[in-house]
C-alpha positions in Angstrom: -6.0 30.0 19.4 -8.8 30.9 22.0 -11.6 28.7 22.9 -15.1 29.8 24.2 -16.6 27.8 26.8 -20.2 28.0 27.9 -21.3 27.9 31.6 -23.6 24.6 31.9 -25.2 23.3 34.8 -23.3 20.3 36.5 -24.9 17.2 35.1 -26.9 15.3 37.6 -26.2 11.8 36.0 -23.7 10.2 33.7 -24.7 9.5 30.2 -23.1 9.2 26.9 -23.0 13.0 26.3 -21.1 13.6 29.6 -18.8 10.6 28.8 -18.0 11.9 25.4 -17.4 15.5 26.6 -14.9 14.4 29.1 -13.1 12.0 26.5 -12.9 14.7 24.0 -11.7 17.3 26.2 -9.0 15.1 27.6 -8.1 13.7 24.3 -7.6 17.3 22.9 -5.1 17.8 25.6 -3.3 14.6 24.6 -3.4 15.3 20.9 -1.7 18.7 21.7 1.1 16.8 23.5 1.3 14.3 20.6 1.3 17.2 17.8 4.4 18.7 19.2 6.1 15.3 18.9 4.8 14.4 15.4 2.7 11.7 16.5 -1.1 10.9 16.4 -3.5 9.4 18.8 -3.4 6.2 16.9 0.3 6.2 17.2 0.1 6.7 20.9 -2.3 3.9 21.4 -0.1 1.4 19.4 3.2 2.5 21.3 1.3 2.0 24.5 0.2 -1.6 23.6 3.7 -2.5 22.7 5.1 -0.8 25.9 2.6 -2.5 28.0 3.6 -5.7 26.5 7.3 -5.2 27.7 8.4 -3.5 24.4 8.0 -6.5 22.2 4.6 -8.0 21.0 3.4 -10.3 18.1 2.1 -8.4 15.3 -1.3 -10.1 15.2 -1.7 -9.5 19.0 -0.9 -5.8 18.5 -3.4 -5.4 15.8 -6.0 -7.3 17.6 -5.5 -5.3 20.7 -5.3 -1.7 19.0 -8.3 -2.6 16.8 -10.2 -3.6 19.8 -9.3 -0.4 21.7 -10.0 2.1 18.9 -12.9 0.3 17.3 -11.1 0.7 14.1 -10.9 -1.6 11.2 -7.9 -3.8 11.0 -6.5 -2.2 7.8 -6.5 1.2 9.7 -4.5 -0.4 12.3 -2.2 -2.3 9.8 -1.6 1.3 8.3 -0.6 2.6 11.8 2.0 -0.1 12.2 3.4 0.6 8.9 3.7 4.2 9.7 5.3 3.4 13.0 7.8 1.0 11.4 8.6 3.4 8.4 9.4 6.2 11.2 11.7 3.6 12.9 9.6 3.6 16.1 8.7 0.1 15.8 10.9 -2.8 14.1 10.8 -6.4 13.5 12.6 -8.4 16.1 15.9 -10.1 15.0 15.9 -10.1 11.1 16.6 -14.0 11.0 14.1 -14.6 13.8 11.6 -12.4 12.1 12.1 -14.5 8.8 11.1 -17.7 10.7 8.2 -16.2 12.6 6.9 -14.4 9.5 7.0 -17.9 7.8 5.1 -19.4 10.8 2.6 -16.3 10.8 3.8 -15.1 14.1 6.2 -12.1 13.4 6.9 -9.9 16.4 7.6 -6.1 16.7 9.4 -4.3 19.3 10.0 -0.6 20.1 13.1 1.0 18.8 15.1 3.3 21.1 13.3 6.3 19.3 10.0 4.6 19.7 10.4 4.1 23.5 11.7 7.7 23.8 8.8 9.0 22.1 6.6 7.0 24.4 8.2 8.0 27.5 8.2 11.5 26.6 4.5 11.7 25.8 3.7 9.7 28.7 5.6 11.9 31.1 4.0 15.1 29.7 0.5 13.7 29.8 0.9 12.4 33.4 1.1 16.1 34.5 -2.0 16.8 32.5 -3.7 13.7 34.0 -2.6 14.6 37.7 -4.1 18.1 37.1 -7.5 16.8 35.8 -7.9 14.3 38.6 -6.5 16.4 41.5 -8.8 16.6 44.4 -11.3 14.1 43.1 -11.8 11.7 46.0 -10.6 8.2 45.4 -14.0 6.7 46.3 -15.6 8.9 43.4 -12.6 7.7 41.1 -13.2 4.0 42.0 -17.2 4.3 41.3 -16.5 6.2 38.1 -14.0 3.5 37.1 -16.5 0.7 37.9 -19.4 2.4 36.0 -17.2 3.2 32.9 -15.9 -0.4 32.8 -19.4 -1.8 32.9 -20.6 0.7 30.1 -17.6 -0.4 28.1 -18.3 -4.0 28.8 -21.9 -3.6 27.8 -21.2 -1.5 24.6 -18.5 -4.2 23.4 -21.1 -7.0 23.9 -23.7 -4.9 21.8 -20.9 -4.5 18.9 -20.2 -8.4 19.0 -24.0 -8.9 18.8 -24.2 -6.7 15.7 -21.3 -8.2 14.1 -22.8 -11.7 14.6 -26.2 -10.5 13.4 
């Protein structure tokens, strides 16, 4: 597969298009790694949330976090959790404990050994890509970009919340 690139003048300011182009270029690289391991972007985001929580998380918290991150419908995220469970990458915690928690509406999920291995493999592979993408960008520039993108995200989330409440 070959891809053509067109020479474009460097943008003089950050806007939605510049952010989107960077996001989709980096995401295409990530999805190349995930494809090799039979995983999707949604799988990756979901496994990351569980790993970041220490390997175990309440199902409702997992769905809420992933829904918020991906701006996806809850039913989509429930489907992803079911896919990961069916693939034995996530599992309910101790069966007896899981029954008690399910009755209380607080079931927990944890990474299986296979889920942790997949997460670690893909994270390791993408770390090299990330290092190359960010190489030689001054720390000060990365700090400014981080602050700007965090502010844009905060404002966009506020707009989404206002739209939902309207």
